[in-house]
N, C-alpha and C positions, 0 to 999 in steps of 0.2 A: 812356491806352492805351485804343483802340477795341475793339469786341467782336471784331472779326476777329483782331486782333493778340493778344488775350487767349486766343482759342480756339486758334490755332496754337501760341501760347506754351505752353499747358498740354502740349501733346504734345511740343514739341521744345525749348523753352527754359524749363522750369518754375521755375528758381530766380529769375532776373530777373523773370519774369512774376508770380509770386507776391509778389515783393518790392514791385512796383508795386501789386498788389491790396491788400496790407496797408497801404500808404501811402494808398491811396484804395479803400476797400472797396466797389465797386460791386457790386450783386448782382441788381437787377431784371431786366436784360436775360438774365443767365444762368438765372435761375429760369423766365422765360418760355419760353425755348428748351428747356430741359429738360422742362418741362410738355408743350409741343407735341409734342416728339419721344415722350415717354412716351404721350400720347393717341393718336398715330398707331400706335405699336407695339402698344399695348393693343387698339385697334380691329381691327387687322389679324390679331392672333394670337388674340383671344378665341374665334372658332368652333373653332379646334383645341383650345384650353384647356378648353372645354366638352365636346368629344368626348372628350378624354383622361379628364377627370373622370367623365364618364358611364360610360366602361368601367371605371373603378376602383370606382364605387359601385354599379352597376346590380345586381349579384349579391351585394352584401354583405348577408347575412341579419342579422348583429349590428346593423349600422347601421339597417336597417329596423325591427327590433324596438326599438331605442333611441329612434328618432324618431316611430315609429308609422306605420302603413300609409299613412293618407291624406297625411299631411305628407311622407313619403318618396316617394309617388307623384307628388306636385306638383313636389318637387324634380327628379325624374327627368324629368318632363314638360317642365320649364323648360330643362333641359339639352339635351334632344332638339331643341327648337324655340326657341333664344334670339332675341328680337326685338332690332330695332336699338335700341329704347328701353332694353332690358335691358343690352345691351352698353355703351351710352353712360352710362347711369346708374351701374351696378355696377362695371364694368371701367375705364371712363375717368374718370367723375365722382368716385365714391367712391375708386377706387384713386388718382386725382391728389391728392385731398385727404389721403389717408393718406400719400402721397409727401412732401408738404409738412411734414405733422406730423412725419414721420420725420426729415426734415432739421433742424428746429427742436430736436426732442428730442436728436438726435445732436450738434448744435452746443452745446448745454448741457452734455452730458457730457463732450465734448472739452474745453471750456473749464474744467470742474472738474479734469479730469486735468491740463490744462496749468498751472492755478493751484498745482499741488503742486511745481512747479519753476521758476515764473515769476510776476511781477506784472504783466508786460506783456501787451498784447492786450485785446480785448473780444469780446463776443458777435457783433456785426456783422462784425468781422474774421474770426472763426471761421467763420461762416455764409457769408461770400463766398468763403472758401478752399475750403470743403467743397463748395459748388456748383460752383466752377470745376473742382475735381479730378474731380467726378463727370461731366464732359464725357467722360472716358475711358470709364466704364461706360455712362452713360445715353444717350450719343450713338453713339459707336463700337461698344461693346459690343452695344447694342440693335439696331443696323443688322446687325451680323454674325449675331446670334441670330435676327432676323427672316428673313434669307435662309435660314438652315437650317431654320427652322420651316416656311416656305412650300415648302421643298424636300422635306422629310420629312413634311410635313402633320402634324407632332405637336409639342406643347410639352414633354411629359415625355421624349421621346426626344432632346431637344436640349439640350445643355449645352456650356459652354466651361470646365468645371471638371475637377478630377481624377476625378470620377465617371465620366469617359471611360474610366478604367482598370478600371471594373466594369461593363461594358455590359450584363450580365445581371442586375444588382442591382435589386430592386424599388424603386419611387420612395419607398416608407414605410420601407425597409429601413435599419438603423443605418448600414451602409456607405455608401449613397447620400447619406443625411443629412449625414454627416461630410464625405465628400470633395467634396460640392458647395459647401462653404464656401471650398474653395481654387479659386476662380474666377479665371481669368487676367486679366480685365479688372477685376474687384474688386481684386486684389493689385496691379496697375498703378495703380489709382485710389489705393490707400493709400500706394503709394510717392510718387506725386505729391504727395498730401496732406501727407506728411511734410516736403516742401520749403516748402508753404504754412504749416505749422504753425511751422516754423523761423522763418518771416518774421514771422508774427503774434506770437509769444512772444519775438522776437528772441533766439533761442537758436541752438546748433549744429544743423547738419542731422541729426546723430546723435540729439540729443534729440527733434527734430521727428519722426524716424521712430519713436522710442520711443512717443511720445505717440499717433501715427497707428495703429500696430500694437497698442497697448494697447487702443484703442478697437475695432479689428478683432477682436481676440481676445474681448473681452466681448460684442461684437455676435454673433460666431459662436456663443458659448456659449449666448445667449439664443436664437437660431434653432434651434440643435441641441436644446434643451431643448423648445421648441415643436413642433419635428418629432417628437420621441419622444412628446410628449402627444398630438398629432394622430393619430399612428399607433396609439396605444393606444385612443384614443376610436373611431376608425374601425374597430377589430377587426382 
């Protein structure tokens, strides 16, 4: 199955598509496309992300005291005038590296969860299924979010999650942090991943969905915990 067939299959015929991927777990082209799309998204949205972060931190007296005035002023100066090199290095380069590491760690955790109910499948199969499922969020989701960001000229005011129900909530508020985990494209991704994991572990679709959303739940708990910690440190 070539890349084009896999791309459209993930969106429209996930069950037979992931069965083919499980039988021949190709992943290199999927990873390359996701990284390229991520790089484009990060580069184009970075100026708005810096602007939003600057507005959040500029008058944060507690953060200034914690960091020290000189270090704080340097951080603010960098956000006011982000260079192309800074964007490419920090947002695209480092961000892309963390994205790949995240996929690798996620695949290991999903494999461990899957091993609790099946002896079938291996790491490469899980990795390939995870990458292809992320076509939903990392390609379509990123495209939609980028259009919204460029329209609103803000990253923090752009969401495709249930945080839309709390438009006045602060970015660091518990309500926003929790509701943002229920992102439409993320949930769609994990539904599709359920089909992939059913094929990988040779189990029912129901069990595949349980494995997929068990990982989603653990991931969301981790992100919410980090959000609460970041909010506390930022004052």
